[in-house]
VOPAGU-2260 file (C-alpha; in pm, 1 decimal, decimal comma):
REM VOPAGU-2260
SITE   aa  ch    i         X         Y         Z
SITE  MET   A    0   -2616,6     898,4   -3555,4
SITE  LYS   A    1   -2744,4     541,7   -3544,3
SITE  LEU   A    2   -2553,2     231,4   -3649,2
SITE  GLN   A    3   -2856,7     136,1   -3855,7
SITE  ASP   A    4   -2810,3     446,8   -4073,0
SITE  LEU   A    5   -2459,7     334,0   -4166,1
SITE  LEU   A    6   -2575,7     -20,3   -4235,7
SITE  LYS   A    7   -2869,7      85,4   -4456,4
SITE  ASN   A    8   -2644,4     322,1   -4651,5
SITE  SER   A    9   -2417,7      21,2   -4715,2
SITE  GLY   A   10   -2704,2    -182,5   -4858,8
SITE  ILE   A   11   -2753,8    -405,8   -4553,6
SITE  ASP   A   12   -3099,1    -556,8   -4500,2
SITE  LEU   A   13   -3149,7    -497,2   -4127,5
SITE  ALA   A   14   -3422,9    -761,1   -4105,0
SITE  LYS   A   15   -3170,3   -1023,9   -4216,2
SITE  THR   A   16   -2885,6    -905,3   -3995,0
SITE  LYS   A   17   -2762,7    -995,6   -3648,3
SITE  LEU   A   18   -2547,8    -777,8   -3422,1
SITE  LEU   A   19   -2291,4    -953,6   -3198,3
SITE  ARG   A   20   -2096,9    -811,4   -2904,7
SITE  HIS   A   21   -1810,5   -1021,5   -2765,6
SITE  ASN   A   22   -1726,6    -920,7   -2408,5
SITE  ILE   A   23   -1348,4    -915,9   -2356,2
SITE  SER   A   24   -1396,9    -975,2   -1981,5
SITE  LYS   A   25   -1497,6   -1335,9   -2056,4
SITE  GLN   A   26   -1198,7   -1568,4   -2058,7
SITE  GLU   A   27   -1296,3   -1759,9   -2372,0
SITE  ILE   A   28   -1345,0   -1431,7   -2561,9
SITE  ARG   A   29   -1020,9   -1280,6   -2434,0
SITE  ARG   A   30    -812,5   -1590,2   -2510,3
SITE  ASN   A   31    -951,1   -1646,3   -2858,3
SITE  TYR   A   32    -929,0   -1276,4   -2944,8
SITE  SER   A   33    -567,9   -1271,7   -2829,1
SITE  ASN   A   34    -492,3   -1584,8   -3036,8
SITE  GLY   A   35    -669,0   -1450,0   -3345,4
SITE  HIS   A   36    -952,9   -1705,4   -3329,7
SITE  LEU   A   37   -1253,9   -1487,5   -3248,4
SITE  ASP   A   38   -1389,6   -1536,6   -3601,8
SITE  ILE   A   39   -1388,3   -1911,8   -3540,9
SITE  TYR   A   40   -1545,3   -1872,7   -3197,5
SITE  GLN   A   41   -1838,7   -1669,0   -3327,9
SITE  SER   A   42   -1893,0   -1918,5   -3610,9
SITE  ILE   A   43   -1965,2   -2207,2   -3370,1
SITE  GLN   A   44   -2335,9   -2171,3   -3290,2
SITE  THR   A   45   -2657,1   -2371,0   -3286,7
SITE  PRO   A   46   -2820,9   -2456,7   -3621,7
SITE  ASN   A   47   -3095,4   -2201,0   -3564,5
SITE  ARG   A   48   -2880,7   -1909,7   -3442,8
SITE  PHE   A   49   -2833,1   -1747,8   -3784,5
SITE  ARG   A   50   -3108,3   -1915,8   -3983,8
SITE  GLY   A   51   -3237,8   -1673,4   -4248,6
SITE  ILE   A   52   -2958,4   -1425,8   -4169,5
SITE  GLU   A   53   -2747,4   -1268,8   -4445,7
SITE  HIS   A   54   -2502,0   -1055,3   -4246,3
SITE  ILE   A   55   -2334,7   -1048,8   -3905,4
SITE  ILE   A   56   -2200,3    -722,1   -3765,1
SITE  SER   A   57   -1945,7    -806,0   -3495,8
SITE  PHE   A   58   -1824,6    -585,2   -3210,0
SITE  LEU   A   59   -1573,6    -622,1   -2927,4
SITE  GLY   A   60   -1694,6    -515,7   -2584,3
SITE  VAL   A   61   -1395,7    -371,7   -2399,6
SITE  GLU   A   62   -1542,1    -133,8   -2143,4
SITE  GLY   A   63   -1886,5     -62,3   -2002,8
SITE  THR   A   64   -2155,5     -91,8   -2269,0
SITE  GLU   A   65   -1933,1      17,0   -2556,7
SITE  GLY   A   66   -1871,8    -197,0   -2862,5
SITE  ARG   A   67   -1586,2    -148,9   -3110,4
SITE  LEU   A   68   -1643,2    -270,1   -3466,2
SITE  LEU   A   69   -1461,2    -590,5   -3560,2
SITE  GLY   A   70   -1615,1    -638,1   -3902,8
SITE  CYS   A   71   -1910,7    -722,4   -4121,0
SITE  TYR   A   72   -1953,7   -1086,3   -4227,7
SITE  LYS   A   73   -2165,0   -1250,3   -4497,2
SITE  VAL   A   74   -2332,6   -1570,2   -4376,7
SITE  ASN   A   75   -2303,7   -1861,1   -4620,5
SITE  GLY   A   76   -2489,3   -2137,6   -4440,5
SITE  HIS   A   77   -2338,9   -2393,1   -4203,5
SITE  LYS   A   78   -2164,0   -2729,7   -4198,5
SITE  PRO   A   79   -2098,2   -2994,4   -3930,6
SITE  LEU   A   80   -1855,1   -2886,3   -3660,6
SITE  GLU   A   81   -1530,9   -3083,8   -3683,1
SITE  ARG   A   82   -1366,5   -3035,3   -3345,4
SITE  GLY   A   83   -1048,9   -3211,7   -3455,2
SITE  LYS   A   84    -983,6   -2938,6   -3711,6
SITE  LEU   A   85    -997,8   -2651,9   -3462,3
SITE  PRO   A   86    -661,5   -2478,9   -3395,7
SITE  THR   A   87    -466,6   -2636,0   -3110,2
SITE  ASP   A   88    -470,8   -2305,8   -2918,9
SITE  PHE   A   89    -844,8   -2253,0   -2967,2
SITE  PHE   A   90    -995,0   -2203,8   -2621,6
SITE  MET   A   91   -1333,9   -2360,4   -2548,7
SITE  GLY   A   92   -1352,0   -2257,7   -2184,4
SITE  VAL   A   93   -1655,4   -2406,9   -2014,2
SITE  GLU   A   94   -1836,9   -2437,9   -2346,9
SITE  THR   A   95   -1901,9   -2788,7   -2477,2
SITE  PHE   A   96   -2050,7   -2677,7   -2811,2
SITE  ASP   A   97   -2293,1   -2968,7   -2795,9
SITE  ASP   A   98   -2545,6   -2956,7   -3082,4
SITE  CYS   A   99   -2346,3   -2676,6   -3249,2
SITE  VAL   A  100   -2254,1   -2638,8   -3614,7
SITE  PHE   A  101   -1993,1   -2428,7   -3790,9
SITE  TRP   A  102   -2142,3   -2128,6   -3968,4
SITE  ARG   A  103   -1951,1   -2026,8   -4280,5
SITE  MET   A  104   -1875,3   -1654,9   -4254,3
SITE  GLU   A  105   -1696,6   -1441,7   -4509,6
SITE  LYS   A  106   -1554,2   -1109,3   -4393,6
SITE  THR   A  107   -1666,9    -833,3   -4631,3
SITE  ASP   A  108   -1543,7    -485,9   -4717,9
SITE  ILE   A  109   -1860,6    -329,8   -4575,5
SITE  LEU   A  110   -1759,5     -63,4   -4319,4
SITE  SER   A  111   -1403,1    -198,6   -4340,5
SITE  ASP   A  112   -1264,8     156,1   -4313,6
SITE  LEU   A  113   -1430,7     180,8   -3971,0
SITE  ILE   A  114   -1294,9    -142,8   -3820,5
SITE  ASP   A  115   -1142,5     -72,5   -3474,6
SITE  ARG   A  116   -1262,0     289,0   -3511,3
SITE  LEU   A  117   -1642,5     277,4   -3494,4
SITE  VAL   A  118   -1761,8     270,7   -3131,7
SITE  ILE   A  119   -2128,8     216,0   -3045,0
SITE  ASP   A  120   -2332,5     203,9   -2726,1
SITE  TRP   A  121   -2469,9    -150,2   -2698,3
SITE  GLY   A  122   -2717,7     -43,1   -2432,4
SITE  LYS   A  123   -2802,1    -185,7   -2092,5
SITE  GLY   A  124   -2869,9    -539,1   -2212,3
SITE  THR   A  125   -2503,2    -639,0   -2245,4
SITE  ILE   A  126   -2585,1    -993,2   -2134,8
SITE  ASN   A  127   -2780,7   -1022,7   -2460,6
SITE  TRP   A  128   -2475,2   -1057,8   -2684,1
SITE  CYS   A  129   -2667,4   -1141,8   -3004,8
SITE  GLN   A  130   -2939,0    -899,3   -3113,8
SITE  ASN   A  131   -3145,0    -821,5   -3420,7
SITE  GLY   A  132   -3008,6    -579,1   -3675,7
SITE  THR   A  133   -3312,2    -357,8   -3624,6
SITE  THR   A  134   -3222,2    -297,1   -3258,2
SITE  GLU   A  135   -3104,2      63,9   -3263,3
SITE  LYS   A  136   -2748,8     136,7   -3147,6
SITE  GLU   A  137   -2614,4     485,7   -3095,0
SITE  VAL   A  138   -2278,0     567,3   -3255,8
SITE  LEU   A  139   -2064,6     714,0   -2977,1
SITE  CYS   A  140   -1763,5     810,9   -3185,1
SITE  ILE   A  141   -1545,9     729,1   -3481,4
SITE  LEU   A  142   -1183,6     718,4   -3374,8
SITE  ARG   A  143    -906,9     878,0   -3578,9
SITE  GLU   A  144    -737,3     686,3   -3856,2
SITE  VAL   A  145    -485,5     435,6   -3725,2
SITE  SER   A  146    -140,9     591,8   -3703,4
SITE  GLU   A  147     196,4     440,3   -3619,1
SITE  TYR   A  148     117,5     455,2   -3248,6
SITE  GLU   A  149    -257,7     391,6   -3255,9
SITE  PHE   A  150    -384,4     123,7   -3016,8
SITE  THR   A  151    -540,3    -151,7   -3230,2
SITE  GLY   A  152    -563,7    -439,7   -2981,9
SITE  TYR   A  153    -358,9    -617,0   -2718,1
SITE  ASP   A  154    -264,3    -899,2   -2953,4
SITE  LYS   A  155    -119,6    -659,6   -3212,6
SITE  ILE   A  156     123,0    -479,5   -2983,4
SITE  MET   A  157     488,6    -492,1   -3087,6
SITE  LEU   A  158     660,1    -179,6   -2956,3
SITE  SER   A  159    1023,6     -85,0   -2976,1
SITE  PHE   A  160    1164,0      67,9   -2659,1
SITE  GLY   A  161    1172,8     409,3   -2827,3
SITE  THR   A  162     807,1     389,7   -2925,6
SITE  LEU   A  163     706,2     265,5   -2580,7
SITE  LYS   A  164     888,0     555,6   -2415,6
SITE  THR   A  165     724,5     805,7   -2650,1
SITE  ILE   A  166     379,3     670,8   -2564,3
SITE  ILE   A  167     442,3     655,9   -2188,8
SITE  ASP   A  168     604,7    1000,1   -2173,5
SITE  ASN   A  169     317,4    1162,3   -2363,6
SITE  PRO   A  170      -3,2    1019,9   -2210,4
SITE  LYS   A  171    -226,0    1306,7   -2324,9
SITE  GLN   A  172    -142,6    1238,8   -2688,3
SITE  HIS   A  173    -181,0     864,1   -2635,3
SITE  SER   A  174    -476,6     853,0   -2397,4
SITE  GLU   A  175    -621,7     540,1   -2559,2
SITE  TRP   A  176    -300,4     351,8   -2484,2
SITE  GLU   A  177    -311,0     461,7   -2121,1
SITE  LYS   A  178    -678,6     373,7   -2094,9
SITE  GLN   A  179    -642,0      25,0   -2242,9
SITE  LEU   A  180    -312,8     -75,6   -2078,3
SITE  SER   A  181    -426,0      56,3   -1739,4
SITE  SER   A  182    -745,2    -149,2   -1755,8
SITE  VAL   A  183    -583,0    -493,2   -1770,9
SITE  ALA   A  184    -333,0    -709,7   -1589,2
SITE  GLY   A  185    -131,7    -948,1   -1799,7
SITE  ILE   A  186     174,4   -1138,2   -1911,7
SITE  TYR   A  187     416,8    -953,4   -2137,8
SITE  LEU   A  188     715,7   -1049,0   -2348,0
SITE  ILE   A  189    1033,7    -849,8   -2404,2
SITE  THR   A  190    1234,7    -969,8   -2703,6
SITE  ASP   A  191    1602,5    -883,7   -2728,9
SITE  THR   A  192    1629,3    -822,2   -3103,6
SITE  GLU   A  193    2009,9    -833,7   -3081,2
SITE  THR   A  194    2033,5   -1189,1   -2945,6
SITE  GLY   A  195    1683,2   -1330,3   -2991,1
SITE  LYS   A  196    1653,8   -1395,9   -2616,7
SITE  HIS   A  197    1325,0   -1339,7   -2435,4
SITE  TYR   A  198    1215,5   -1203,2   -2100,2
SITE  ILE   A  199     873,5   -1288,8   -1952,9
SITE  GLY   A  200     715,1   -1049,9   -1705,5
SITE  SER   A  201     377,7    -985,7   -1548,7
SITE  ALA   A  202     171,3    -686,8   -1441,0
SITE  SER   A  203    -109,3    -685,2   -1185,2
SITE  GLY   A  204    -368,8    -431,4   -1081,5
SITE  GLU   A  205    -157,5    -344,8    -779,8
SITE  GLN   A  206     110,4    -219,8   -1021,2
SITE  GLY   A  207    -132,4      -9,6   -1223,1
SITE  GLY   A  208    -184,4    -275,5   -1486,4
SITE  ILE   A  209      41,0    -315,3   -1786,9
SITE  TRP   A  210      62,2      64,0   -1824,3
SITE  GLY   A  211     203,3     101,8   -1474,6
SITE  ARG   A  212     455,5    -178,2   -1519,6
SITE  TRP   A  213     573,6     -62,1   -1860,9
SITE  SER   A  214     608,7     290,8   -1727,3
SITE  GLU   A  215     890,7     154,8   -1511,5
SITE  TYR   A  216    1073,4      34,5   -1821,7
SITE  ALA   A  217    1027,6     370,9   -1991,0
SITE  ARG   A  218    1171,0     541,7   -1682,8
SITE  THR   A  219    1458,1     303,5   -1595,8
SITE  GLN   A  220    1521,2     114,8   -1925,5
SITE  HIS   A  221    1527,5    -216,5   -1736,5
SITE  GLY   A  222    1225,3    -224,3   -1504,2
SITE  SER   A  223    1453,7    -333,9   -1216,7
SITE  ASN   A  224    1498,8    -677,2   -1377,7
SITE  LYS   A  225    1840,5    -810,6   -1280,4
SITE  ARG   A  226    1969,4    -932,6   -1618,5
SITE  LEU   A  227    1818,5    -647,0   -1817,7
SITE  LYS   A  228    1970,9    -402,6   -1571,3
SITE  GLU   A  229    2312,6    -562,4   -1625,5
SITE  LEU   A  230    2274,2    -516,5   -2001,5
SITE  THR   A  231    2170,2    -151,9   -1983,3
SITE  THR   A  232    2431,5     -68,0   -1719,4
SITE  THR   A  233    2707,1    -200,0   -1944,9
SITE  ASN   A  234    2557,9     -28,1   -2250,1
SITE  PRO   A  235    2300,8     249,1   -2184,6
SITE  ASP   A  236    2179,2     220,6   -2545,5
SITE  TYR   A  237    2109,8    -151,7   -2517,6
SITE  CYS   A  238    1745,6     -81,8   -2430,3
SITE  ASN   A  239    1692,2       9,0   -2796,2
SITE  ASN   A  240    1714,7    -365,2   -2870,6
SITE  PHE   A  241    1404,1    -437,7   -2660,8
SITE  GLN   A  242    1068,8    -508,5   -2825,3
SITE  PHE   A  243     756,7    -517,8   -2605,6
SITE  SER   A  244     449,3    -733,4   -2670,3
SITE  ILE   A  245     164,6    -891,7   -2472,1
SITE  LEU   A  246     106,7   -1266,5   -2442,0
SITE  GLU   A  247    -213,6   -1265,1   -2236,7
SITE  VAL   A  248    -438,4   -1015,4   -2062,1
SITE  PHE   A  249    -653,0   -1057,0   -1749,6
SITE  PRO   A  250    -915,4    -842,2   -1576,4
SITE  ILE   A  251    -744,5    -570,1   -1374,2
SITE  LYS   A  252    -876,6    -717,1   -1047,7
SITE  ARG   A  253    -737,2   -1064,9   -1116,4
SITE  ASP   A  254    -561,6   -1198,2    -805,8
SITE  ARG   A  255    -190,6   -1115,8    -819,6
SITE  HIS   A  256     -94,2   -1471,0    -728,5
SITE  ASP   A  257    -295,5   -1606,7   -1022,6
SITE  VAL   A  258    -110,4   -1368,4   -1254,6
SITE  LEU   A  259     223,6   -1483,6   -1114,5
SITE  GLU   A  260     128,1   -1848,0   -1173,3
SITE  TYR   A  261      66,2   -1771,1   -1541,1
SITE  GLU   A  262     396,9   -1583,8   -1556,6
SITE  ALA   A  263     575,4   -1894,2   -1425,8
SITE  LEU   A  264     390,3   -2109,0   -1679,3
SITE  TYR   A  265     503,5   -1894,2   -1972,5
SITE  LYS   A  266     861,3   -1899,6   -1844,0
SITE  LYS   A  267     849,1   -2279,2   -1855,5
SITE  LYS   A  268     690,9   -2282,9   -2201,5
SITE  LEU   A  269     949,6   -2050,9   -2352,0
SITE  ARG   A  270    1240,0   -2172,4   -2134,9
SITE  THR   A  271    1336,9   -1812,2   -2060,3
SITE  ILE   A  272    1529,4   -1898,2   -1743,3
SITE  GLU   A  273    1757,7   -2146,0   -1920,1
SITE  PHE   A  274    1782,5   -1965,8   -2255,0
SITE  GLY   A  275    1650,3   -1613,6   -2199,3
SITE  TRP   A  276    1687,4   -1315,1   -1970,9
SITE  ASN   A  277    1477,6   -1433,6   -1673,9
SITE  ASP   A  278    1687,3   -1518,8   -1368,8
SITE  ASN   A  279    1412,7   -1689,4   -1165,8
């Protein structure tokens, strides 16, 4: 099956459509996707980028040449880019956005039931992130409907300890979780829902990525963290107060010392040594 078949059946004019693939390995993509600003990022383009275009079909490139559907957008012209109105946590990276405008894009219901489920093969030209709608793309698979434990993105993760343990202890049934969490290093947050206190931790490639690090929590309840261990030793059920989420992801080969520097930065931002469960 071709992507173009799905688009034509949805009434999309392929000649007036652009296909975008945002590569998660790029820092500006990863940061803005994590912060929920990828729609803004893709809207900042040159005045000619989407001239004469009616629809944008956007994909997230997570691994290899695959692309996972993010959505279909109607293009409604452009306006001057007002940098001062961008979110404070919008990440520009090395981009200067000189001579760029802000393209007005409206997310539509077209293929909305396939968002985060439709996976295509972008082809060998992954460096060419913006292509014509007529450029054929093979549909690799359509993932199952999202369930309670379905992986829907790093930024959406909020797992209770019980759910985390279920996922870790049953990797065959949750292979997508293992695949995605094993492929990235990162900074994670454990929230104590009983007290509101936080714990900041990090996971590097040497530890098997976030999957490897979180597996330690599933096995021990505390991940060998001093203060968390004290809590679970006093009350073995205390781990059920822990909620796991991810603050930032990095390529799996990111230098361990770089990851630790970001961990220290987040500890300072959230004051987790003074007011949370970090002890150093």
